[in-house]
C-alpha positions in Angstrom: -19.0 29.4 -0.3 -16.3 27.3 -0.8 -14.3 29.8 -2.9 -14.0 32.4 0.7 -11.1 31.8 3.0 -14.0 31.5 5.6 -15.9 29.2 3.9 -12.5 26.5 3.1 -12.0 27.0 6.9 -15.5 26.2 7.8 -15.6 23.5 4.8 -12.0 21.7 6.7 -13.9 22.1 10.4 -16.3 19.8 8.5 -14.1 17.7 7.8 -11.9 17.5 10.9 -14.8 16.9 13.0 -15.9 13.6 10.6 -12.1 12.1 11.3 -13.0 12.5 15.0 -16.6 11.3 14.6 -15.8 8.5 12.0 -13.4 7.1 14.4 -15.3 7.4 18.1 -18.5 6.3 16.5 -18.0 4.3 13.4 -19.8 5.8 10.1 -22.6 4.3 10.4 -22.9 5.0 13.7 -22.5 8.9 13.6 -24.8 11.8 12.5 -24.7 15.1 10.9 -25.8 16.8 13.5 -22.6 15.2 16.1 -20.3 16.2 13.1 -22.0 19.4 13.3 -21.6 19.9 17.0 -17.5 18.0 17.0 -16.6 21.3 14.6 -18.9 24.0 16.4 -20.9 24.6 13.3 -24.7 24.6 12.6 -26.3 21.5 10.7 -27.7 24.0 8.4 -24.2 25.2 7.6 -23.1 21.5 6.7 -25.6 21.2 4.1 -23.8 24.4 2.2 -20.6 22.0 1.8 -22.2 18.5 1.1 -25.4 16.6 1.0 -25.3 13.2 2.4 -23.1 12.0 4.9 -21.9 9.4 2.5 -20.2 12.9 0.1 -18.3 13.6 2.8 -17.0 10.3 3.3 -15.9 10.7 -0.3 -13.9 13.8 -0.1 -12.6 12.1 2.9 -11.5 9.1 0.8 -10.6 11.9 -2.2 -8.2 13.4 0.5 -6.0 9.9 1.4 -6.0 9.0 -2.3 -4.2 12.1 -2.6 -2.0 11.9 0.2 -1.1 9.0 -0.3 -0.4 8.8 -4.3 2.4 12.0 -3.2 4.2 9.7 -0.6 4.0 7.1 -2.8 5.6 8.1 -6.0 8.1 10.9 -4.6 10.6 8.0 -3.4 10.9 7.0 -6.9 11.5 11.1 -8.0 14.8 10.9 -5.3 16.4 8.6 -7.5 16.3 5.9 -4.8 16.6 1.7 -5.2 13.7 0.0 -6.5 13.7 -1.6 -3.2 14.4 1.3 -1.0 12.1 3.5 -3.1 9.4 0.6 -2.9 9.7 0.4 1.0 9.9 4.1 1.8 6.5 4.5 -0.6 5.5 1.5 1.9 6.0 3.6 4.3 4.5 7.2 2.9 1.0 4.8 2.8 1.2 3.1 6.3 1.7 6.4 8.0 -1.0 8.6 6.0 -3.2 5.4 7.0 -3.1 6.8 10.3 -3.5 9.8 9.8 -6.9 8.8 8.0 -7.8 5.8 9.9 -11.1 7.2 11.3 -12.1 8.2 8.1 -10.4 4.9 6.1 -12.7 2.9 8.6 -15.5 4.7 7.6 -15.1 3.5 3.9 -14.6 0.2 4.6 -18.1 0.0 6.5 -20.2 2.4 4.2 -18.8 -0.2 0.7 -20.6 -2.8 2.3 -23.8 -1.2 2.5 -23.8 1.7 0.3 -24.0 0.8 -3.5 -23.1 4.3 -5.1 -20.6 5.1 -2.7 -19.0 1.8 -2.9 -19.1 2.9 -6.8 -17.0 6.0 -5.9 -14.5 3.8 -3.7 -14.2 1.7 -6.5 -13.2 4.6 -8.8 -11.1 6.3 -6.2 -8.9 3.2 -6.3 -8.6 2.9 -10.0 -6.7 5.2 -9.8 -4.1 3.4 -7.7 -4.2 0.1 -8.9 -3.4 1.5 -12.4 -0.5 3.1 -11.3 1.1 0.0 -9.6 -0.1 -1.7 -12.7 2.1 0.6 -14.0 5.4 -0.1 -12.2 4.1 -4.1 -12.8 4.7 -4.0 -16.8 7.5 -1.2 -16.0 9.4 -4.7 -13.9 8.4 -6.5 -16.8 10.0 -4.7 -19.4 13.1 -5.5 -17.5 12.7 -8.9 -16.9 11.0 -9.7 -13.6 7.3 -11.6 -12.7 7.0 -13.0 -16.3 3.5 -13.5 -17.0 1.7 -11.8 -14.1 -1.6 -10.1 -14.7 -0.3 -6.0 -14.0 -3.5 -5.7 -12.7 -5.0 -8.4 -10.9 -1.7 -8.3 -9.6 -2.1 -4.4 -8.4 -5.5 -5.4 -7.1 -4.4 -8.2 -5.3 -1.5 -5.8 -3.9 -3.4 -3.2 -3.1 -5.9 -4.9 -1.2 -3.5 -6.6 0.7 -1.9 -3.3 1.8 -5.2 -1.8 3.0 -6.4 -4.3 4.5 -3.3 -4.7 6.6 -4.0 -1.3 7.5 -7.4 -1.4 8.6 -6.6 -4.8 10.8 -3.8 -3.4 12.6 -4.8 0.1 12.6 -8.5 0.3 13.1 -9.3 -3.3 14.2 -7.0 -2.9 16.8 -4.5 -5.9 15.4 -4.8 -10.0 15.3 -5.3 -11.8 18.3 -1.9 -13.7 17.9 0.9 -13.5 19.9 3.8 -11.0 18.0 6.2 -8.6 18.2 4.2 -5.6 16.6 5.7 -2.4 15.6 5.5 0.4 13.0 8.9 -0.9 11.4 7.8 -4.5 12.1 4.7 -4.2 9.8 6.5 -1.8 7.2 9.3 -4.0 6.6 7.2 -6.7 6.3 4.9 -5.3 3.4 7.9 -3.7 1.7 9.2 -7.2 1.9 6.2 -9.1 0.6 5.8 -6.2 -2.2 9.1 -6.8 -3.3 9.0 -10.2 -3.8 6.2 -10.3 -5.6 7.1 -8.2 -8.2 11.2 -8.3 -8.4 11.4 -12.1 -8.9 12.6 -13.6 -12.4 12.4 -17.9 -13.6 16.4 -17.8 -12.6 16.0 -16.8 -9.0 12.3 -18.3 -8.2 14.2 -22.1 -9.7 17.0 -21.0 -7.6 14.5 -20.5 -4.4 13.0 -24.1 -5.5 15.9 -25.8 -5.5 15.4 -26.7 -9.0 18.7 -24.9 -10.2 22.1 -27.9 -9.0 25.4 -26.2 -8.9 28.6 -28.6 -9.9 30.3 -30.1 -7.5 33.3 -28.7 -6.5 35.9 -30.5 -7.9 39.1 -31.1 -5.4 42.2 -29.6 -6.3 45.1 -31.8 -7.0 48.8 -31.2 -6.8 50.8 -32.3 -10.0 54.6 -33.1 -9.0 56.9 -31.0 -11.5 58.3 -35.0 -12.6 54.6 -35.9 -13.7 53.3 -32.8 -14.8 53.8 -33.5 -18.4 51.4 -36.6 -18.1 49.0 -35.6 -16.1 48.7 -32.3 -18.9 47.8 -35.4 -21.2 44.7 -36.9 -18.8 47.3 -40.0 -17.0 46.5 -40.3 -14.0 
């Protein structure tokens, strides 16, 4: 049925409805009948496309991953500097997450209580982590972040990015006084990511005060009559 235009439209109607219902009721409270009603379709029609609610959520998670990946690689193909490209990639992820936050909140819930779904979600995440790890290896080839494990670093950065988006977009943010905006969030994430990868031992020692600059030597004016003596080391 999905091969026909009407079939594709019906499937997209279920996906769009699921985004609304998951955002409104939460994944655990959402029912297939609620999704079907939101889509204007029958429950029987739902089962022509998905076996379970988890199958639909996995499809939405894969859809998010595909869109986020496209947004992440585009800035690098445009030839931007690594810092600008990384910021644009972060901005793409942030705005993509916002469009899918209802489904992604459901992913967070389902992964905690459904081991089968957790395995499917980890498989999706593994592709993103592999891509980030490749970027870290490239940075290491250029002399940055020596000694860092590319895969563990990629996992940590990916988890930070995802959970930060979840807290601020799905949970309404931290209960602390802060001037929050999309731009501030993107700048914060981009700064952390850049400084986590694009550092080297010399810049690290400078930052920690391990490299001391020589004190400036005051200029000495030498009178013409004593220039030769001064050149010979005399006071």
